[in-house]
N, C-alpha and C positions, 0 to 999 in steps of 0.2 A: 402307505408314499405320501397321504396323506400329514400324516400327523408327523412323519418325516421332516418333510417340506414345512409345518408347523414350528419345528424346535430346533431348524437351519433359520428359523426367521425370525425367532427369539432375539428378543435385544440382548442378551445377558451370553446368548454364542454367541450374535453376534459384534460384539463387544469381545470377546476369548477370543475368537477369529483373529480381528481387528489386532489387538495390541498382538499376536502374536507374527499375525503377517508385518505389521511393522517394526518388532525385535526382529527379525528375518531381517528386512530389508538393510535395517540400522548392520546388522552383522554382513552381510555383505560391501556395504560402502564405506567401515571400517577394515576390512580384511583383503580386501579385493587391490593387487597392489595396480596403481587404474593409472590410463596417457593418456594424454588430453592434445587432441590437434584441433589448432582453429587457425583463422586468418588473421591478420591484426586488427581489421575491421569486425570481425563478430568477435573478436578480445573486447575489442573498446566498450562496445552493445551491451553485451554480459555483464561485465563486472563496471560500465558506469552509472551513474545517475538516471536517466534515459528509460522508461520505462522500455519492455521490448518482449514481443508474442511469439513463447516457445513454441515449437511446433516438431511431434515426435507423433510416431507411428504405435495403436497402442499395442502393440503387443512386443513392444519395446518399452512399457513405461515403468518395469520396474529397475533400466541403469540410468534415470530423468535425475532421484537424484541426486548421483554428483556434480548433475551438472546446474545447481543452481548455484546463484552468488546469494549468501545467506545475510547480505547488507540489505535488502529488498525483500520482503514478501514476493510469494508467489501465489495468485489462486489459478487451478485446474479446472477444466471445465467437464462434472461427471455428469454422467446423464440418471436421472430420474429414478430408476430404474433399479428392483432390489439389491444386484447387486454394484452397481453405481453406490446405495445408501453405504454396501460394504468396503469399498476400495474409499468414498470419502470418511469414515470412523477411520482403517488404518494410518491414511496418507496423513490426518491431523493430526498424529501424535507423533509425526515427524516435522510439524509444525508449517505442513501446510495445507493453507486453506481450501474450498472448492466452491466454484460454481455450477449448482446445478440446472439442468437445461439438453437438447440435446438440439437436433437437425430435425427431428421427430415429432419431439416434446420438450413445450417450453423454448423453445427457440429466441422469441423476441423479450422474456421477460430475462431470458440469459444473454442477449444481445446486449441491452439498459445497463446491467451491471456490469459486463466484461468494460461498455465506455466508461462508465463511470468508476473502476478501477486502474484504470488508464490511463483516461485525462485528467480526474478528479486527486486520487487515491495517488499517482506515481506508481504504481506496485504493475508486476508481468503477471499476465496471464500466461499460461500453458492449458494447449489443445492436441487434443488429438486429430489428426484430420478426417483419419478414416473410422472414427467411433460414432453409436458406441454399437457396431452392427456388419458394420463391414458395407462394402469389401472390402479385404486385406491391403493396407496400400494402396489404396487410392485414394485419392483427398476431394474429399466433399469441399461446398466451395464458403462454407462457414468464415473460416483461416483468414480469409480476401477481404470476405463482408465488414468482419470488425473493423482490419488494417484500412482499409478504404475509408472505413464512418472517423478513427480515431487518429489513423496519420501516422499510427506506430509500423513500427518496423517487424517484420517475421524474421526469426533464426532459428533456422531447421534443424536439428537437433537428435543425432541416433548415437547409440551402444550397442556394445556387444560385449561379451568374458572368453577368456578360453576355454571354458565346462560350463556347460549349461545343458537343461531343462527344453526340450524345446517339446508341447505338448499338440495334440491334435485337435485344436479350436480352431474358430474362424482366424485370430488372428495369426496361428502358431504363433500363441505365448512365449516368451522366451524369458526361462528363468535363470537367473547366474545364479553361478554357486560360491558359495565362499573360498577364500585360500584360494582363487586361482586368479589371471591375470585379465585387467580388465582395457578398454579404450572406448571415449567421449567423442562424438568428429560433431563436428559445428563446421557444418555448412554457411556456404552464401548467401547474405543478409538479405530478404527481398522486399522491395518498398511500393507500398499501391498506390498512386495515385485515386485524388479524389473522386475524381469525373471521369471515372475509364466507360469507353462503352464495353458493350456486350464480349464482343470478340477480344478487349483487352483482358477483361476479367477473365474469360473461358482461356487464354492464352495464359495466365500469371497463375491460376488453378493448376495447369497441367505444369507447368515454370516450379510449384512448389513441389506437385508430386514426382518429378522427376532429380528431383533436388534429394528430397529426402529418401527417395527408392534408392539413387548413388551412395549416397553418403551411408548408407547401412550395407549394403551390396560391400560397399570397402571396407567397412565394420565387422563382414563375415569373414572376408577376402584375411584381413589383417591376422588372422590365428588359422591360416590355414582352410576354414570352414566352407560346403556351398552354400554359397548365398541365397534366404528364402526367399523366392518370388511373387513377389503381386499376385493376387488372384483377378481373375479375367473382368473385366473393365463389364460392365452393366452394358445395357445395350440402349 
């Protein structure tokens, strides 16, 4: 078992896995027939020159490459855990930069990095509000804090494909299959005031969670599939 762990953690093996993963995402992005649903307000933000914070559930991250506007780089918040390192190497091959950190480890450093990316560089940031360990489809407060600090709007995004593989992981990770039909749904943007009280912050966190769950369920129902349900909220 220890030998196996060392093998999969070796730089060469992880590099090979990252290359395969990036190639697969590129294949899916090119061969799936995509439909995009978004409001005019969301479209202006997504395609405009001002930065935004893209929020999407951890289990839907493979759909997001189709949603990015390549005019401006996006930096995705990824856990510093070994799994996060592998994801970072894979998405780097797709032209997506990363910010290392999470709500559990490296949170303040990641927050400062995202503030610099949004305010000074004018680039976008992507966050999985239920990552890196869940509970599934339950938003933590980090995205709201970044939006409060920078004044940059949050755009909820989700996606699905007509053919997919759902894993039994905590996030019910969805693997889109090539040569299927796909949909990307961009939800209504959320703006966070500079000086909200605690009740307002909690209300906005719940709003983000509700909007993400709503568009995710829409994406599942679009192909007649049973919607993946959020995990029970922690007390």
